[in-house]
C-alpha positions as a LaTeX table, in Angstrom:
\begin{tabular}{lrrr}
\hline
Residue & $x$ (\AA) & $y$ (\AA) & $z$ (\AA) \\
\hline
Met1 & 108.82 & 311.52 & 252.80 \\
Asn2 & 110.28 & 311.25 & 249.30 \\
Thr3 & 114.05 & 311.51 & 249.49 \\
Asp4 & 114.72 & 311.02 & 245.78 \\
Ile5 & 117.01 & 313.67 & 244.36 \\
Ile6 & 116.09 & 315.03 & 240.98 \\
Lys7 & 119.19 & 315.55 & 238.88 \\
Ser8 & 119.18 & 317.74 & 235.84 \\
Glu9 & 121.93 & 317.96 & 233.31 \\
Val10 & 123.62 & 321.34 & 233.04 \\
Thr11 & 125.33 & 322.41 & 229.86 \\
Ala12 & 127.78 & 325.28 & 229.80 \\
Val13 & 127.05 & 327.90 & 227.15 \\
Asn14 & 129.12 & 330.97 & 226.42 \\
Val15 & 127.07 & 334.10 & 225.79 \\
Ser16 & 128.35 & 337.47 & 224.60 \\
Leu17 & 126.68 & 340.46 & 226.25 \\
Thr18 & 126.76 & 344.14 & 225.49 \\
Pro19 & 128.43 & 346.22 & 228.20 \\
Glu20 & 124.99 & 347.46 & 229.29 \\
Leu21 & 123.64 & 343.94 & 229.73 \\
Glu22 & 126.79 & 342.85 & 231.53 \\
Lys23 & 126.30 & 345.75 & 233.98 \\
Leu24 & 122.67 & 344.71 & 234.46 \\
Val25 & 123.67 & 341.12 & 235.22 \\
Gln26 & 126.30 & 342.30 & 237.69 \\
Ala27 & 123.80 & 344.65 & 239.35 \\
Lys28 & 121.37 & 341.76 & 239.80 \\
Ile29 & 124.09 & 339.67 & 241.42 \\
Glu30 & 125.19 & 342.55 & 243.65 \\
Ser31 & 121.58 & 343.05 & 244.76 \\
Gly32 & 121.82 & 339.68 & 246.48 \\
Arg33 & 118.83 & 338.20 & 244.71 \\
Phe34 & 121.03 & 336.09 & 242.45 \\
His35 & 124.29 & 334.32 & 243.21 \\
Ser36 & 125.62 & 334.01 & 239.67 \\
Ala37 & 125.23 & 335.19 & 236.11 \\
Ser38 & 123.76 & 331.77 & 235.31 \\
Glu39 & 120.91 & 332.37 & 237.77 \\
Val40 & 120.19 & 335.78 & 236.21 \\
Val41 & 120.11 & 334.34 & 232.69 \\
Glu42 & 117.99 & 331.38 & 233.81 \\
Glu43 & 115.41 & 333.70 & 235.37 \\
Ala44 & 115.41 & 335.90 & 232.27 \\
Leu45 & 114.78 & 332.89 & 230.04 \\
His46 & 111.94 & 331.68 & 232.28 \\
Leu47 & 110.34 & 335.13 & 232.05 \\
Leu48 & 110.78 & 335.16 & 228.28 \\
Glu49 & 109.09 & 331.76 & 228.03 \\
Gln50 & 106.21 & 332.96 & 230.21 \\
Gln51 & 105.83 & 336.08 & 228.08 \\
Glu52 & 105.75 & 334.03 & 224.88 \\
Ile53 & 103.09 & 331.71 & 226.34 \\
Glu54 & 100.96 & 334.71 & 227.34 \\
Arg55 & 101.39 & 336.25 & 223.88 \\
Glu56 & 100.32 & 332.99 & 222.22 \\
Thr57 & 97.27 & 332.82 & 224.50 \\
Asp58 & 96.37 & 336.40 & 223.60 \\
Leu59 & 96.72 & 335.63 & 219.88 \\
Lys60 & 94.48 & 332.57 & 220.20 \\
Glu61 & 91.85 & 334.66 & 221.99 \\
Leu62 & 92.10 & 337.37 & 219.33 \\
Arg63 & 91.71 & 334.83 & 216.53 \\
Ala64 & 88.68 & 333.33 & 218.29 \\
Arg65 & 87.10 & 336.78 & 218.63 \\
Met66 & 87.77 & 337.51 & 214.97 \\
Asp67 & 86.27 & 334.16 & 213.95 \\
Glu68 & 83.25 & 334.93 & 216.10 \\
Gly69 & 82.87 & 338.31 & 214.43 \\
Leu70 & 83.17 & 336.83 & 210.95 \\
Ala71 & 80.59 & 334.16 & 211.81 \\
Ser72 & 78.23 & 336.92 & 213.00 \\
Leu73 & 78.65 & 338.71 & 209.68 \\
Asp74 & 77.93 & 335.47 & 207.81 \\
Arg75 & 74.66 & 335.21 & 209.77 \\
Gly76 & 73.77 & 338.75 & 208.75 \\
Glu77 & 74.48 & 340.21 & 212.16 \\
Ser78 & 76.71 & 343.24 & 212.24 \\
Val79 & 78.52 & 345.30 & 214.81 \\
Asp80 & 80.03 & 348.72 & 214.34 \\
Gly81 & 83.73 & 348.20 & 213.59 \\
Glu82 & 84.92 & 351.05 & 215.78 \\
Thr83 & 82.86 & 349.81 & 218.72 \\
Phe84 & 84.21 & 346.27 & 218.26 \\
Met85 & 87.83 & 347.46 & 218.05 \\
Gln86 & 87.46 & 349.72 & 221.07 \\
Ala87 & 86.05 & 346.84 & 223.12 \\
Met88 & 89.01 & 344.67 & 222.10 \\
Leu89 & 91.49 & 347.43 & 222.97 \\
Asp90 & 89.81 & 347.95 & 226.33 \\
Glu91 & 90.10 & 344.21 & 227.07 \\
Leu92 & 93.79 & 344.22 & 226.11 \\
Asp93 & 94.42 & 347.24 & 228.34 \\
Ala94 & 92.67 & 345.49 & 231.24 \\
Lys95 & 94.78 & 342.34 & 230.73 \\
Glu96 & 97.98 & 344.37 & 230.61 \\
Ala97 & 97.01 & 346.16 & 233.83 \\
Gln98 & 96.38 & 342.78 & 235.49 \\
Arg99 & 99.77 & 341.49 & 234.38 \\
Lys100 & 101.54 & 344.55 & 235.74 \\
Ala101 & 99.64 & 344.34 & 239.03 \\
Gly102 & 100.06 & 340.59 & 239.47 \\
\hline
\end{tabular}
């Protein structure tokens, strides 16, 4: 069994919150899920990072689809624009539903 302890450096940072956000942080602590404001902020930052990664992935996929569509046009193949856009919107809706469910 590995008994090495991983140490991470912690830096104190002062953050100003609106009264509404301060109440939210306190409510999260009072719920028992978090023990401190630092834990609440840490979780929020992890979620923000995850959201940004997902957004970047979505943008890469969108750019790839657009490149694919442009290449099709260059080859003389065409697709109705409204049909193409509706298919993309349907895919985005499905992804959003998966995120909310999972």
